[in-house]
N, C-alpha and C positions, 0 to 999 in steps of 0.2 A: 187582781195581780197588780204588784207595785212596779211603777216605772222607775228604773235605775238610772244612775248617771255615771258616765265614763270620762276619764281624763283624755284629753287630745293628745297626750304625749307619751302614753304608756298603756300597756294592758293590765294595770293594777286592778285590784278587787273594786267592783263598782260600789257606788254609795247611793244613799236614799236622797230624796229631794231635800229634806231637812237638813241632812248632813252636808250636802253640797252647798246650801245656803249658808250654813254656818262656817264652813271652811272658806268660802270665796273662791280661792284658788287651789288647785290640787297640790299635793305634796311635791310633785315632780315639776311644778311650774306650769302645768297644763291648765286648760279651761275645762269645765264640766260641761258636757253635752249629754241630752237624753240618749239612751241606747237606740231607741226608735222614737220617731216623731208621730204622735198619735193623729188619727183623723178626727175631724170634727164630727160630733154626733148630732148636731141640730142643723136642719136644713135653713137655707137662707130666707125662706118666707116666715119661719118662725123667729129667726134671729132678729128680723125687722121689727118685731113686737116687744122686744126685750129692753130693759132699762140697761144702763151701762153696768151696774152692779150685777145684774143677772147674766149678763154676757160674760163678765169678768169671772163669775163662778163657773159657767159652762166650759170656759177655756182653762181656767187654773186647775180644776179638778182632774183634768187629763194629765197634767204634768206633775202636779204636787200630790201624788197619790197616797202618801204616808201621812197627810194631814186629814183629820176628820172633817165631814161636812161643817159641823159647828165651828171648828177652829178656822177654817177657811172663810166662811161667811162672816165671822167676827172680824178677821183681818180686813175683808173687803169692805164692810159697812163702816168700819173706823177709819179707812183711807179715803173712801170717795164719799165725803159728807160735805158740810157747809164750808170746808176749806176751799172749795171750788166756788167760783162766782156765777156758775150756770148749772142748772139742774141736769143739763145733759152731760156735763162733764167734758165731752169732746164734740163740740158742734161742728157741723159741716156747712161752709159758706160757698155759694157759687159766685164766680167772679171771672169775666173775661174767658169764659169758655172751659173753665177748670173747676174742680171742687177743692177748696182749702180746708183741710182738717185741723182746726185750731186746737192744739195741745197746750195751750199756755193760760188756762183758766184756773190754776192752782195757786197754792200759796206763794210761789216764787216766779210765777209768770213765765214758766219755761216748761218744754215737754218732759224734762226729768222728774217734774212732780207726779207724772202718771205712774211712774214705778217706784219713786222714792217716797210716796205717800204710804205705800203699802210695805215697802221692805222692812222698816223697824218692827212692824207687827208680825211679819213672817219670821224675822230673826229671832225675836223674843220667844215666839211660839215654838220655833225649832230648838232653842236652847233648853226650854223646859221639857220638850218632848224627848230630848237626848240627855237629860239630867246633868246639863253643864252648869257648874257652879261659878266658873271663872267670870271675871268681868270681860266683856266683849269690847275690844278697841276697834272701832271702825277707822281704817286708815285709807285715805282717798286723795288722789290727784284730780284736779279739775282744770278744765279749759275755760271755765267760766260759770256753767249752769248747774253741773252736778253738785259743786261744792255747797252752794247756798241750799239747794233742794234737800241735799243729805243732812246738812246742819239743822235745817228746819224740822225734818223728820225725826232726828235723833235727840234733838235738844230735850234735856232733862228726862230722857228715857231711862228708867231704872236699869242699873246693870250693865250700863254702856258708857263709853267715852267716844267721841269723835274727833279725829285729827285730820284737818283738810290742808293740802299744799296747793297753791296756785301760782302761776307765773306773775310776778310783781307787775310787770309792765305789758302783760298780755291778755288782759281782760278789759271790758269797758268800764268807765267810771261807775256806772250804776251796778254792774255785777260786783265790783270790788266793794262798794258801799254796802250792798246787801250782805256780803260775807263778814266784813270787819265790824259790823254793828251787831251780829248775831248774839242774842242772849242765850244763857244756859251754862250751868255750872260744869257741865261735862263737854263743852265745846272749845276747840282750839283751831285757830286759822294762822297759817304761816305762809307768807309770801316767799317765793324763791327768786334768786337772782339768775334766771334762765327762762326756758320756755316750757310748754306743756310736756314735751316729750322728756325733758330732764325730770320733771316732777313725777311723770309715770314710771320712768326707769328706776328712780329711787325708791318709789313705793313697791314695785315689783321685786327689787332686790331685797328689800325688808321682808317681804313675804317669803322669799326663797332662802333666807338666812336661818338655818336650822339652830344654829348657836343662840341667836336672838330669841327664837321661839322658845328654846329651853329655859332661858333666863326669864323670860315673861311668864312661862308656865309656873315657875317656882315662886313668882311674885303675885300669881293668882290672875294673870291676863292671858287673853288670846286675840289674835288679830282676826279680823273679818273685813270684808270690802263692800263698799257701797257703789263702787264703780260697775260699769254694765259687764265687766268679766264676771260678776256674781250672777249666777242663773236666776236668782231671786230678783234681779233687775230686769233681766231680758224677757222672761216669760210674760210679765204683766204688760209689756210693750206689745206683745202679739195681740192683746185684747182689742186695742183701738182699731187695728186693721179689721178684725172680725166685726166689730160694732159698726165702723163705717160702711162696709159692705152691706149690712143689714139694713142701715139707714137709707142707703141709695136705693135698695130694692123697695122698701116701705114707701118711699116718696116717689116711686114710679121713674126713678132715672136711670135704673138698669133692669133687664129682663132676667129671669132665671137662666143661668148657664152663660150670660153676657160677661166677658172678661173685661177687666179694668187694668189700667197702668197705674203704678204708684211712683212718684218722684220724691226722693228723700234727700234733703241736704245732709251730707255725711262727713263725719270726721273719724270717730272711733269704730264705726261700722256696726255698731249695736242696733241702731233704729231700723236699718235697711235689712239687717239680719233677722229681726223680729218679723218683717214683712215677708222674708223668704221661708221662715218657718211657718207663717200664716198660710202662705201658697201651698207648701208641702203638706199642710193639714187638709187641703182640698178647697181653700178659698179661691174664688175666681179671679185670680191675678195673672195678668199677662206679663208685661215687661216690668222688671224692677230697675228703675232709672236712677242710677247713683250719681248724685249731683256733688261735684267739689268746687272749692274756690280755687285760688291761684296756687295753693298747695296741693297740686292735682295728683298725688302719688296714686290714687285709686284710679283716676281716669287713665293714667298710663298703664297701670296693671291690667285693667280690663281690655285695653287695646292691645297690649304686647304680651301678656302673660307673665311678665316679669315685675316683681315688686321691689322697688329701688328707693331707699330713703337717703340716699347720697345726693343731696341737692340742697339749695339754699332754702332756709325757713323764711317764709314770708309772713309778716304781720299784716292782717287784712282787717276790713270792717266787719267781718264774720268770724270772730275770735274763737268761738267754740268750735270752729272747724279747722283751726290752725294746727294741724297734727300731721306728722309724718309717719307714725307708727300706729296703725289701726289694729288695735289689739283683737277686736272681734272678729277680723278676717280670719284668724286661726280656726275658728269654729267651722267657717265655710271650707277652709283648706282641708280640713279633716274629713268633712262630709263628701266633698268632691274627690277626694283621693281614696275614695272607697272605704273610709273609716280606717285608714292605715295609720296608726299611731307613730310608727317608725319613720315613715315619710314625713309626716307632719313635724316630728321633732327635728329631723334633719334640716327641714326648711327654716324652723325657727332658730336653729343653732347658726345657720348660714346668715339669717337676718341679723342676729346679734354679733357675729364676728365680722361679717363683710357688709352688712348693711343692705343686703339684698338676697332675693332667691327667684327662681323660675319655676313654673309649673308645666306639667306636662300637656300635650295636646288633648289627651283624654280628659283631663280635669278641666281644661278650658272649655271643651265641648259640654261638660256638665254645668257650667256657668252660663250658657247661651241665653238664659232669660234676663241676665244682667246687662245694662247698657251704661257705660260710663259717659259722663259728660262734665264740663266744667265752665264756669263763668268767671270772667275777668272782673276786676273791681268796677271798670266802667259799665260792664253788662249788668252787674249787680245794682248799681245806681240806676241805670235806665229801666231795670225791671220795676224798681220802687216807684219811680217817676210815672212810667206808663201805666201801671195798675191804678194809681191814684188819679191819673187824668182820665182814663177811660172808664173806670168803675167806681171812683170815689173809695176804693179799699185800700188802706194802708198796712203794709206788710214789714216785717223786720228784715235785717240784711241776710240773715240765714235762709229765711223762706224765700228771698229774693234771689239767691243763688239757685235755688231749685227752680223758681219761675223762669229765670233766665235759661237754664239748662233745657227746660221743657220746651220753651219757644223754638230753641235751636233744633231740638229733637223732632218736633212736628213739621218744621220747615225742611229738615233733611230727609224724613222719612215718609211724610204724609199720612202717618199713623192716626186715624181718627177715632181711636178708642178712647172711651171717657177716662179721665185720669183724676187721681186724687194727689194733690201736692201738700205734702206734710208741712205744717206751719208750726215750727218748733219754738218759737219765742214771740212774746208780744213785742210790738213796735217801741212800746215805752221802755223796754230794757235797753235799747240802742238809739235813744231819741236823737243824739246829735247826728249820727250817721243817717238815720232815716229822714230827719228833717233837713239836712243838707242836700240830700238826694232830691227831695221835692223842690227846694229853693235855697240857693247858696246863701242868701241874705240871712238865713236862720242861725248861721254859725256864730254870730256875735252874742247869742242869748246864752244864759246859764242853763245847766242840765234840767232843772226843775221848772224853768221858765219854758223850756222847750216842751216838757211834759204837758204843761197847761195848754200850750199853743197846739199840740198834737191833739189833745182832747177836743179843742174847739174845731179843728180842721175835720177830724174823723167822726165827730159827733159820739164819741165813746168816752165813758167815765175813766178818770185816771185811776188805775188799779190800786187796791189797797196796799199792795206790796211797795208801791212807790210812795205813797202818802206816809207809811210808816218809817221811812228811812230819810224823809226831808230833814228833820232836825234830830235824827237819832245819834246817840253818841258812839264814837269809834271805841270798841272794847278789845280789838286784836290789832296789835302793831308790829308783831314778831316778823323778821325777815331773816333768811339764811341762804348760804350757798348750797347747791345741790349735793355737795360732798358732806355736808353736815346735817342732812335730813335725819339719819338714823339717831345721831347724837342728840338732836332737838327732840325726837320722840322719846328716847331714853330719859332726857331731863324732865319731860311733862309727866312721865309714869314713875320718875324717881326710882 
């Protein structure tokens, strides 16, 4: 029986997994969700014996039911290969009483690699399956990490072009250098004079522009997305939660039936939503701790039941979380509203027009496993410094937000459940902020000098992703205003 996908905003005809992956966004502007969330078929004692690739197949086969076993295994094996610098793909490191799930061992040293390594293969397989002859244009907004991971995944993939928009002054120097030096005849990178929400709104507007879609179709193009609004991005993220629980059991760190908490640094809400889906599948997850930086729109939402983006946008040392519109929250809204598309649509319209919406008490009760928390810039710095001093373990600024929130959570609640902190990026991606947190005197050094010093301090090798951009030539210099994004795309596609 095929698992179908429904839009969050209407009761339109459901589509298959491959069709949902190809479209990215539903025609009505909604996000695709599975009509039911399947249950895990493998017990935790067997999961602990599986490789990452084997775990990925056991999870993805339940969601991507119109892919054959051969197609799915081919996508998985091409994605999770020597691009990762560790055979484990997603190792767990115990430090200072918590387990850090390192999701930064891929080609671009950020957690987006976990899904964006496989998305190009899923997308091209889906196109073939659905007899799509058009060239697929991947249109993406990034707050720093998705962009490079998507560019690396789609570079020179036949039958695709990828266009990435990023906030020109809203990413780290390393993040920007990674993107603007990207090779590939089908890659385009454009900085915008605005923030991530401006970029994301511009991309969503193009997806919703039916006249533009018609013009593109006539020229042999169709849009798809590499953002976490694409279900082909979200499902692969479920895998590492399943894998990490299996590893904890195998290592004797948890017993069968013992619940764990997960702490996720969160901006666009996709990563923690994947944890929610994993929990809904039967994984022994207790609390889903949603960690925000000073752009704490999600913290306020879980506390009050009101989502309100009408506030100052704050540039922080964790730029990938500098977001005021958390797109994937829509999927949780739909689920906790009893899969009511009309109610979800009304809330999204309110967000678009008034910048806010409120949920019912019943919906809030359905989110009782979520706990919101936030860390200030000082608390983020303190978390990096404390973990280095106490455990000799160096984390990046986004992981530090989660670590800071976790410390406040256990102080407040006394919850002694074992916890996984999701480590979303390598400290080498944010060397200046990380090294300044350890010692302010490092601020006088250059970015690549800092990488070498971080290597000495942490006893880890400078990642290949950093070595590759030391002297790389800048290939993308385009900048535009948010209201010129569509014009820029049309010029690229001529």
